[in-house]
N, C-alpha and C positions, 0 to 999 in steps of 0.2 A: 478498441485500439485501432487507429487508422494507419494504413501502410501505403507504401508506394509499390506499384506493380508494373512490370514491363509486359506489354501485350504485343506479341508478334503474330501478324495476320489479322487484317481488319476487314475481312469479307462480311458476308451476311450474318455470320455468328459472332466473329471476333469484334466487329464494330459495335454491335448492340451490347455485347458483354462488357466492353469498355465503358459504354455509356452507363450501364446499370451499376457497375463498380464505382464509377466516379460520382454518380448521384447518391450513392450511399455514404459519401464523404471521403472516400479514399482518393489517392492520386494515381493516375495512369500515364505512363510514358509509352507511346504507341508507335509501332513501325510496320510498314507494309512496303513491298517492292513497288506497288502501284501508287503513283502520286495522287491519283484520284481518290483512292481509298483513304489516304492520309488526310486530304483536304476535306473529306466528308465529315471528319471529326474536328475540324478547325475551330468551330464555335462552341464546342462542348466544354463547360467549366470543369476544371481539374483534370482535363486530358491534354497532354502535351505530345504533339507528334514530332518525330525526328526523321532525319533524312537517311540515316544508316543504322545498321545493327550495332556498330561500335558506339554510335552516339547514344543509342538506347542504354547500353550497358553503363556508359560513363555517367548517365543522368540518374542512375539508381543508387540509393544508399545501401551499404552493406548491413546485413547479408542480403544479397539481391534475390528477388523473386521474379521469375520470368515465366510467362504463360504462353505456350505455342498453340495457336488456333489455326492450324494449317492442314491441308489434305494429308492423309496418311501416305506413307511410302516415300518416294524420292524427295518431295518438297520438305517433309519433316527431317529426313535423314541429312539432306544437304545443309539445312539450316542449323541443325545440331552440330554438324561438323564445323561451321563457321562460329557458332556461339560459344561452345565449350572452352576454346582457348582464351576467350575474353573474360571468363568467369574465374572465381576464386573459391577456395575451400569454404564450405559453409553456405554457399549459394544454393538455390533450389530452382529446378525447372519443372514445370507442369506441362504435360502433353495432353491437350484437349481434343486431339483428332479421334476419328473413328478408327483407331489403330488395332492391329492384331495384337492380342495380349502377349504373345510370345515375343514380339518385337519390343514391347514395353519391359518385359522381364530382362531382355538383353540390354536395353538402354539403362536400366537401373544398375546393372552390373558394371557397364562401361563407365557411367558417370561416377559411380562410387570410387573407381580407381583415381578419379581426379578430386575426390572429396566433395563432389556436388550431389546434392540430394535430388531425388526424382519422384514425381507423383504422376500417375496415369489417371486421367479424369475422363470418364464417360459423361457426355453432356447431352441432355435431352431438353427440348423446349422449342427448338426451331425459331421461326420468326416471331413467335409470341413470347419468347423468353424475356425480352426487355420489360414488358408490362407485367407478366405473371410470374417471372422467375424461372430458373433453370433447374431441372432435376439433375443431380450430380452424384456420380458413383466414382469414388476415388480409391486408388490403391497406393501403397508405399509404406515406408516405416513411419512410426509415430512422430518422430521429430520433424520429418519433411512435411507431413500433413499438417502438423501443428503450425508450422511456419506460414502456411497459406490459409489457415482456417478463417481469418478475418475476411478473406476474399470469397471463400466458399459460402460463408454466412451472408455476404452481400449478394451473391449471385442467386442463391437458392430462393424458393418462394417465401420462406421465413427463416430467420437465423437458426432455429432449432428444428426445422423440418425440411424435407425435400433433398437433403444431402446425407451421404453415408460413407464412412470409411469402411470399405468392404473387406479389406485384408491387405496382404503383402503386395509387392509390386506385381502388376498384371491383373490384379483382382478387379480394379475399376473398369478396365477395358473388357475383361471377360464378362462382367455383369452387364455392361452396355451391349455387348454382342448378344447375350441372351434376351435382354430387353427388346432389341430390334427383331429378334426371331419371333417373340411374342407379338410384337407390332405387326409383322407380316401376317400372322395367323388371324389376329383381330380384324385387320383390314379385309382379308379375304372373306371372312364370315359375313361381315357387313355387306360387302359388295355382292356376294351370292344371294343373300337374303333380299336385298332391294331389287336385284335382277329378277328373282322369283315373283315378287310382288308385281313388278311391271309387266311380266309375261302373262299374268292372269287377267287379260283384257276384258273378259265378259263381266267381271265384277266391278269394273270402272273404279278401281282402287285409286285413291288420291295419295300417291307415294310420298310427296313432300309433307303432307299433313300427318301421315303415319309416322314419318321420321321425327317430326316435331313432337308428336304425342309421346313417342318412345323415350324422349329426353327426360320425361318427368315421371318418377315413381317406378319405372320398370327396372328389372334386374340387368338389362343390357345398356343402361344409360352410361355415358362416358363423354370425355372431351372430344374424342374422335367422332362420336355420334353427333355431338353439338356442331362440329365443323361440317359434317356431311349434311345435316338438316339445313344448315345455312346455305350451302351452295346448291342443294336440290331445290330450295325455295326460289332461288334466282334462275336456275336453268335445269329443269327436271330431265330433259332429254339428253343433255351433254353431247349434242350433235357435233360440236366443233372440237371435241376432245378425241384425239387419236387413241385407239385401244392398245396402247403400248405402255407397259409398266416396267420401269427400270429397276434393277437391283444394285445396291451399292457395294455388295461384297460381304456384309456382315451376316446376311442370311445364309450364304454359302459356308461361312466359317461355323455358324451354328450347326448346320447339317453335318459338317465334317466332325465337329466335336461330339455330336450325338452318336455317330458311328464309332468313333474311337473309344468313347466311354461306355458304349453298349446301352445307352439310354434311349428308349423309343420316343421320337418327336414327330409323329406322322403329320400333325396339323401344320406345324411350322415348316416342315420339309416340303409338304405338298403345296403350301402357299408359295414357296420359292419356285417350285416346278411350274406353277401356274404363271408366274412372271416370265419364266423362260418361254412358255407357250405364247404369251402375248407379244413377245419380241420376234415371233416368226420362226423360232428354233424348232418347232414341231412340224413345220410345213412339209419337209421331205418325208418325215415319218408318216404323215397322213396320206401323202401321195402313194407311198409303198402300201399302206393299208388298203387304199382304194384299188390298186392293181392286184393285190392278193385276192381281194374279194371277187374281182372280175375273173381272175385266173381260175379259182376253184369253183365258182358258182355261175359264171357267165353274167354277172351283174353289170349293169351299165356304169360307166364312170362319167363324171362331169368334167368337161374340158375347161382348162384354165384360160 
């Protein structure tokens, strides 16, 4: 069954998701505040871009299906405030942001008061999703999820794999939060391992070749390792990359949840703390440590 979907937010993710949905045979009516984002989809068959949010709603057949692919927080909240009055009972909104699951629970309750269904969708796949498909974790009641199931099947790596109805409203974003916590831990382990290999200079280890070999037959092979092996082959020293690792917020939420639930997550939490350290947030701590060591033992300190 082919459907018409409204896509709001045509950035790096939303634009490519619109393309993948359209190339599967569905129709996409797309809107973004930025004219440039809209024009980038101008030549895509079965994608129609519109100038306003009201135009998008007017072009959708009932019951309407609208997917928000916006940053979590204020951009999503303000767009929902504009969108909901334009919709009717029986319409469905999907929130594909990396949103806090408690916000999604709240949205589901608020939209239900208007008779509008709500699906929270955790989306994984990044810039490779257009070609390989997106991993999807969705929450919401069965009727709302069923309404957008054709779109989920189109976006996923396969119609019957790579997407899951996790549970009630909030479940999709909770699962994506944990997914990102695991991602932090995996990335940290790979980074530490390759750093250790590189430090053993007397063995003249060929780190890019080791990375490539590990991709085949080993228990640590993964898509993340594939990507790492590829960029190490091009630039093994990474001299032009600043040692600064951002955190998007979901790692913090994962750590908070582990504390609230009393579930130990030392690897994921320590990986988050390492990101803070890369951002210079441990510099004052380290200065204090150096002065303490000088104060009690007379040890020299290195001047900044």
